[in-house]
SESEKOL-620225 format. One record per residue: x, y, z negated of N, C-alpha, C in turn. Coordinates in steps of 0.1 Angstrom, whole numbers, plus 5000, padded with zeros to 4 digits. Each point is the difference from the previous one (the first is absolute). Layout:
# SESEKOL-620225
XYZXYZXYZ;...
This chain:
# SESEKOL-620225
197905444705499650145005500550025014;499550065008500450045012501750074999;500749915007501550055003500150115005;499250045009499950155005499850134989;498849954994499650094991500850024988;500849894994500950024990501250075004;500349985014501250095004499750155003;498650065001499550085001500150084988;499349924989500050074984501650024996;500949915002501450024997500550125006;499950015014500450135005499250144997;498949974992499450144997500850024984;500049874993500950054991501350065000;500649945010501750075001499650125005;499050055009499950125002499650094992;499249944989499450124988501750004991;500649904995501350004993500950125008;500349985012500950105007499550144999;498850005004499350164997500050044987;500049914989500350044985501250074998;501149885009501250054996500450145005;499650015012500350135009499350084990;498949994997499250124989500850044989;500649894994500650004989501250095000;500649975013501350095003499950125002;498850015010499450165001500150064989;499149994988499850034988501250034993;501049914997501450014996500550135004;500250015014500650105007499350144998;498650015000499150115000500350014985;499949944989500350024985501250065000;501049945003501350045000500650155006;499350015010500350145008499250104992;498749974996499650114993500650034985;500749884997500550024985501450085002;500749985013500750085003500250135001;498550055006499850115004499250084985;500449914988499550094988498649944996;499049935007499049994999499649904986;499150034992499949904989498449984997;499849924993498449994993499850084987;499550084998500050084988499249944989;500050034988499349974990498650005001;499350055007498450025003499649925012;501149945007500149905011500050075012;500050145001500550055013501350005006;500050035013501449985007500550125000;501450034993500650135003501549985003;500550125005501550015005501050084990;500749924996501450054992500950105008;500750074995501150065006501349964993;501250045008501449994995500550134994;500749994989500650124994501649994998;500650055006501450014996500750104988;500449934990500150114988501449974996;500750135003501649995000500250124987;501050024998500450094987501350024997;500750124998501350054998499850034983;501249914995500649885005499149904999;500149885010499449875000500249914986;499249915002500049904988499050074987;498950085005499250034991498749934998;499749984986498649914999498550075004;499349905006499250055008498749944993;499050134993498649964995499450045010;498849905004498850035009498649994994;499550095000498549974993500149964985;501350044993500049944987500849864998;500549945010500649894999501450005007;500949934993501550015003500249905012;500450035010500449915010501349944999;500249895007501349924998500950045003;500050045013501050095008500450144997;501150045002500450164998500150075012;500350124999500150085013501549975004;500150015013499050015011499149895004;498749965003499649905003498550055009;499349925006499150005005498649944993;498950055001498949934994498950045006;498949885003498650035008499150034986;499250095005499250054995498550025004;499350004991498550025006499550155002;499350045010499850155002499450034991;500450174998499550094990500850034989;499950094989501150034992500449934988;501549995001500549924990500750074990;500650004987500750034993501749955002;500850075002501449954999500750054991;501149944992500850084992501449904999;501150095005501249955001500750024986;501149934994500950054989501149905000;500950054997501249944996500950054985;500749924996500450034987501150105001;499850114988501350115001499350125012;499049955008499450115010498750054995;499750135006498550024999499149915008;498450034999499149915004499550105014;499649935008499350055013498749915004;498850094997498549955004499350095003;499049885008499350095009498849925008;498750064999499149935009500350005013;500149885008500150005014498749945007;499950035012499149965009500449915010;499349864999500449895009498750005013;500350005012499349975009500149875006;498549955006500049865006500849995014;500849905003500749995010501250065002;500650104990501050095002501049984994;501350055002501049994994500650144992;500249994990500250154993500849984991;501250125006501349974994500050114990;500449964986500250094989501749955000;500650105005501749994999500450134992;499450084994500350124996499950024983;499749914990500250014989501649974995;500050124991501350034995500049994982;500849934996500249984985501150114997;500250074990501050054995500649964985;501049965001501149974987499550094989;499649934989500050114988501149984991;499950134993501050034989501350065008;499750085014501150025008500850124995;501350014998500950094997500150105012;499850134997500550115008501550055000;500849995014501350014996500250145010;500750074998500650135006501149955011;500149995015500749955006501350125002;499750125003501050125006499350134995;500350115002499850124999499650055014;499050035006500050065010500150185001;499850064993500250154996500450004984;500950074999500750074987499750134996;498950034989499750134997501250064990;500849914993500950054993501250095008;500349985012500850075010499150135005;498749975004499550105007498249984995;499650104991498750014994498949985012;500350045010499250025011499849865010;500849914995500149875008498849935001;499949935013498849935002500049945012;498849945007500449925013499350075010;500650005009499250075015498949885004;500849875001498949895005500349884993;499249894998500449894996499049935010;500349895006499149905009500849865000;499249924996500249865001499649965016;500749875004499849975015498649914995;499249985014498949935000500649844998;500849955004500249854996500749984985;500350124997500349974983501349995000;501250005009501149984998501050084996;499750165004500450134994499650104998;500950094992499350114999500850125003;499350125004500950085004499550144991;501550094996499250134993501050105002;499750134999501150134998499850074988;501150074995499550074989499850175008;499350054993499850135004501150085003;500050035015501350115004501349925005;499849884999500949895003500349985015;500950015006500449975015500349845000;500149964990500249865000498749894997;499549935008499049884994500349894996;499249934990500949904995498849865004;500949915004499049865004500549864989;498849994993500149874992499749885003;500849915004499649865002499449954988;498749944998499649914991499649885001;500749925010499649905004500049894989;501349994993500249914990500150054985;500949954989500050054990500650124997;501350015009500750135000499650125006;500050125000499750095007501050055005;500250035017501050055004499650125009;501350084999499450165005500850035012;499650075008500550035012499850185004;501050095002500250125003499750045011;498850085005499950045011499950155002;501450065006500050135005499250075009;498950084998499350065010500250155002;500950044995500550145002499850035016;500649955007500050065012498849945008;499249944994498549935008499050074996;499750044987498950054998499950145002;498450065005500050164999499950024987;500350144994499950034987501549984995;501149935004501049974993500950145003;500350084988500850124999501549984995;500850075004501649964998500050094985;500849974991500350064989500850115001;499550124993500950125001501149964991;501150094998501249974994499950044987;499150084992499950034988499149884994;499049935010499649884995500549884998;500849985011501449924996500750004990;500050134994501049994986499149974990;498850035000499149974989500049874998;500149905009499949885001501349905002;501050104998501249915000500849985010;499650055013500549955012501050135007;501049955002501150105005499250095012;500050124997499450125008500950005016;501349954998500849985013500249905004;498949904999500249895007499250015010;500449935013499650035015498849905002;499749884992499049935000498750064996;499150045008498750054996499249934990;499450074993499049934986498850045005;499149934997498650055007498849944987;499150094999498749974991499049995007;499049984996498649985008499150104994;499250095009499250094994498649995009;499949885008498649985006499249934989;499149935006499149914993499549865008;500249894993499549865008498550015000;499549995009498450014998499649865001;500749925010499249844999501649945002;499849864998501349905005499249885000;500249955013499549855005500949905003;500249894996500949905000499749945012;500949965009499849895011500049884996;499649885004499649884994501149924999;500950015010501249924996501350114992;499450094993500750094988501450045005;500150025016501050055000499950165005;498850045001499850155002498850064989;500050135000498950054994499850145010;498650044998499850105008499450134989;500850125004500050064990499050145003;499050064993499450155008500750104987;500750085008500650104990499650145005;499850054990499650155003501250084993;500350105008501150114997499750115008;500450124991499850145006498450045007;499149944998498749965004499849975014;500949885003500049925010499849904995;499549865010500049874995500749945011;500949874994500749925009499849874999;500049925007499949844999501749965006;500549924990501049945000500149854997;500849925009499949875000501449954993;500049964988501449994995500349854999;501349995008500449875000500949964986;499549934994500549944985501349915003;500249945011501049935001501550075009;499350105006501150115005499350135002;500350084988499450175000500450035011;501150005007500450115011499049965011;499749895001498849975012498650024993;499650074995498850074996499750115012;498749985001499550125012498650074995;500550145001498850114995499349985014;498749954999499049995007499450125007;499650104990499850145005500950095006;501349984999501150085009500249915011;500049895002500449935010498750035012;499050004998499050015009499450125000;500350114989499550135004498850014996;499249914995498950004995499450014983;499050074997499350004987499349884998;500449914997498949894996499050014988;499049945004498950034986500449864993;500349895007499949854993500649935011;500949904992500649905005499949854993;499949915008499949884997501049915005;500449864996500949945002499249885007;500749945012499149915005500549854999;501549995000500649854999500750024985;500449874996500650014988501450074998;500649995010501550074997499650165004;499150055003499550155003500850015012;500149945009500750035015498750075008;498950004997498750055010499250074988;499750135002499050094993499050015008;498850024993498950105007500050164992;500050075008499850154994498950065005;499550104990498950085005500550155002;499350095011500850135000499050075006;499250104992499050095009498949885005;499649924993498849905002500249925010;501449985006500849925010500749904996;499649875000500549864998501349995010;501249974995500949965008501049884996;500949975004500849854996501450035002;500749994989501550055000500949875000;500949995009501049885000501250084991;500349954989501150064993501449955006;500449895002501249995008500150035010;499250045008500150085014500050135000;499350084987499750104998499050065010;499349945002498950035014498750014993;498950085006498650014996499149975014;498849934998499449975009499050145004;498949935011499250095002499150014990;499050115001498750004992499249845000;500149964987499149875003498550014999;499850084989498850054997499850154995;499050065006499850154995498550024993;500050114993499150044993500049934988;501049934994499949914988499950104987;499249994993499950064984500749894991;500149875001500249904990500649885007;500949944995500249865006500949914989;500049855003500449934989500649905009;501149915001500649905010500249894990;500149885006500449884999500849955010;501549984997500749985015499750125010;499849935012499950095011498550035003;498949964988498850025004499750154989;498750065004499950114993498650014999;499550054993498350044997500050164994;499450065008500050174999498550035003;500050134993498850115001500350105008;499250085008500150115009499750124991;500650105008499050124997498750045007;499650084996498550015007500250025016;499249905007500150005014498450045005;500050045014498749995007499649915009;498849944997499649905014500050035010;499949935009499850065015498650055001;499850115009498950074998500050134994;501150014988500550144996498850024986;499349944995499150034990500449894986;500049914999500249914989501350014997;500250004984501350034994500149884991;501449935000500249884993501249974997;500449934992501549974998500149845002;500749935004500549875003500849944992;499849884995501049914993500349895012;501149965000500549915013501449924995;500249925009501249914996500950015013;501149965001501250035010500949904998;500349915010501049905000501250085012;501149924995501250065005500350025015;500450135002500150035015498850015011;498749964993498850015011499950155005;499150005007499850165007499150064987;499349944996499350104990499449914989;499450054990499249954987498849925005;499649944993498649904998498850104990;499050025002499350054990499249924993;499750014987499449894994499050074997;499750124992498850084997500250155004;498850064999500050155001499250064991;500450104991499550034990499850155001;499050044991499450135001501550104996;500350145004501150094995500050024987;499150004994500050064986500049854990;500049905006500149874990501949974993;499649964989501550004995500249835003;501249975006500549905006501549964993;500149884997501449924995500249905012;501349965001500449905009501049924995;500449875002501149924995499949875010;501249955004500349905006501049884993;499349885000501049884997500049895010;500949914994499949895006500349874991;498849925000499949914990499649875006;501149894996499749855006499850045014;501050025008500250025017498650075005;499250064989498950125009500250114997;499850135006499850145001498750024990;500350084991498950054991499850155002;499250035008499750155004499050064992;500450094990499250074989499850114999;498750065001499550144998499050014995;499750134989499150044991499550115009;498550025000499350115004499050044987;500250124995499450014987500249924991;499149944993500049874994500249875002;499849995016499649855002501349985010;500849844995500849955005499849915012;500950005009500049895010501249935003;500249894999501049935003499949895010;500950025012499949905011501249945000;499749875004501449935001499949935012;501249955005500449905012501250065004;500050005012501150025011499850195004;500750054999500050185001499749995014;498850055003499650005016500950115010;500049955011500850075011499150105006;500950115004499450085007499549995016;498650035002499749955013498950135006;500450075010499450135005498649995000;499549855004498550005001499249984986;500749964992499750014983500349854995;500649994986501049945000498849894992;500349855002499349914993500049974985;499050064993500149984985499249854995;499549945009499349884996500749914992;501549995002500649894992500550044987;499550124994500350054986499049934993;500549994988498849954991499950114989;498850014989499950124991500349924988;500650044989500549964986498750084990;499249904994499350064989499350155005;499349995013499350135004499050074993;499449924986499150054989500850114990;501349984999500450054990500050185002;499750064992499850184997500650054989;500750085000501050074988499050054992;500250024988499350094991500350135000;501150045005500250155002500950035013;499950115006501350015012501250004998;500749915002501750014997500650115004;501050024993501450095007501049985005;500249874998501449945004499249845009;500949955006499849845005501349965006;500349884994501449955000499849844999;501049915007500049874998501149954991;500049924991501149954992501249965005;501049974995501549975006499949885005;499149894995500049895008499050005010;499350115003498950015011498949914995;499649984989499049914994498650074996;500250114996498950084992499850145009;499050045002499650155000499450084991;500950104998499950094985499450145007;499050044994499450125003499750084985;500250115000500350054985499450175001;499550024988499550144998500250034988;501050095000500450034980500749834997;499349984990500649884992499149895004;498850015010499149905001500449955014;500149854997500949915007498949935008;500249965016498849935005501049935009;499649864998501249905004499449885008;500349975010499549895008501049885005;499949914997500749885002499549945015;501450055007500049955016499749845001;500349944990499949865001498649935001;498850044988499249975000498850115003;500650145000498850125003499450054985;500449954990499450034990500750154996;498650064992500450154996500050004988;501250104990500050014987500050164998;499650044991499850104996500250054984;500850075000500450044985500650144996;500050054989501150114996501249964994;501050055008501449964995500850084990;501049994993500650044988500750175008;500249995015500650135004499550005016;500150145002499450025015501149995010;501149974995501149945012499849855000;500649995012500049845005501349955003;500249904990501449974996500249834999;500549925010500249885000501249934995;499849914990501049964994500449865007;499349935004500049895011499250025012;499749905007499249995012498450004994;499649984987498749964997499750084987;501150024990500150114989500050135001;499350094993500350155000500450024987;500650114998500250054985499950145000;500050064988500250154996500850024990;500650124999501050014985499150104996;499550004989498950104990500450004986;500650114994500150034986501649904997;500749995012501049934993499749835000;499249985008499649855002499949975011;500449885006499749915012498849914999;499150055006498849944998499749925017;499849885001499549955012499249915003;499449995014498849925000499949925014;499149905002500249945012499150115009;499949975017499450095009498650024996;499249924994498450024999500150054989;500650044989499850084988500049904989;500349895001499949914990501149964991;500349924992501149964992501150134998;499250094993501050144996500949944988;501150065001501150004987500850075000;500350054988500950094996501649944993;501049995011501049965001500950054989;499450134996501350054989499649954988;498849914997499749934987500949894999;500749955011500749865000501350044998;500650134993501450035001500349994984;501049914999500650024988500250134991;499450004988499850144991501550044997;501049904997501250034997501049995011;499550035013500949985012501250114997;499550144999500550144997499850044987;501150064996499850104988498550095002;499350044992498850095002500150125008;501350064997500550125006500349985011;500349905009500549955011499249895008;498550024997499049945006500150015016;500149895008500050025012498550015008;499550125000498650015005499950025014;499149945005499950005016499750135004;500750085011499650115007498949995010;499350075003498850005014500849995012;500949895001500650025014500149865003;500149965013500049865005500349894991;499349894997500449894990500449875013;500749944999500449895009500249864996;499649935006500449844992501149945010;501049985001500949915011499849915003;500550005016499749915008500249854994;500849994990500349874995498749964991;499450094995498650004992500749974985;501450064994500449964989500150114992;499950145006500350144992499150075005;499650094992499150164999500750105000;500350085009500550135000499150104999;500550114989499350135003500950104990;499650135003500750134993499550034985;500950034993499650054984501150115002;499150134994500650144996500250014987;501050044995500450084987500750115001;500650044988500450134999501649995008;500049895002501649995005500249975017;498850015005499749965014499249905005;500049955012499249895005500949895000;499349874998500349884998499449905007;500849915009499449875004500149914991;498649934998499849944992499449855006;500249884992499449895006499749894990;498749925001499949914993499849855009;500549914991500149875006498349934998;499250005011498649954997500049845006;500949935003500349855000500949924997;500049894994501349935000500749965009;
């Protein structure tokens, strides 16, 4: 054979071999990349993409059944799943069972972090008496309010000048007394004859007070050091920011600024900064310096805030030219000249607004009639020439509610948008944009934790997940012999709270002797 011909053929073979190796490597890399992205060959020979689901539970260590088969690992875990619906069941010995049909999306991470299992055969135990009817048959509570982070409860008996702060972080409940006699409007000094009736020395120079007003609302600061009280007395309404760590440094906002505020919202965790609405004008209050800003926005009908960002709706406005009437829905960033209009609506249309921040993005939510709109991204900045809204994305723009809602709010963890009309709940998951509609056991909206709602009905505590599924009656899990039948600790229609340690559930119970604070151990 010719040497040159042999050399040429050998070169071609080497070239083909190297090309084959390169192609093999490319195929392996592509296949590995697609596999890492969740692509796989289905049973019918097609290529599909799976997703990843993170499955958590409280408590952890629950057995997971997926589509009827038991997984080797227990919660908390991550599991790749094909797109579509899957049945999921979580169980653990001595606990109740959580189960649901969940939806998986191709190439998407789904966080299922909220399932909660409750200990079975719980015992209801009375912790303390909050009011005593044996001493006063008219005894009761003026208010009772757990903190948002579930570390504390604050309450006061009717007519009492002293509030009581309960710390429920651990197994022991600790009580702190707060004297509000010189702080709240509606505190009236006891007369001599009244002092004698309650065993107080009428000649005592120390004034004694009782409360004759009404606590209309009470809002905790996120750091749990203050509460904002809206107090009604003698036909007037005043706002008082109560310092729970130093009551003497509480601040009556109404008297300090000489304004009758319609609404006040906290801006920061410590409530050092506040938004205040008065006569349709929105201002900012600096609590430490006791100063108030210029008018930030005028003609405000309603507003909602998240930090220093605001979403608002206006009163009726007139367009340039003087003929067209409209109302505006807009947003406002801290200290800018004016707001940015997101939409204009007809004056007679019913609107609801809410603002959230979820995974480092702002969610601007508004409902006009039965049509919700959710824009997300960075809150746009004001521009005199017109703001640029092109950077905003729309979540689930095809969603329409089955009825016009009466209220709109965001869940405590900023994960769900909840519209409500009576007991009709319409919930949008801000992570995926899914809409869930259902009839709830109650018209009131109460959060047991960041994803679970509850109602107290006919002496029973009913719970369900945000989407209306996984409903349970917790009262069925309490031991029948926990109390004698005549002393059964039946929950009242007052706030139910799971303590931050996720070990105890607290609620109130009332009988002929008074009102008791009751708790049940819900996990080992």
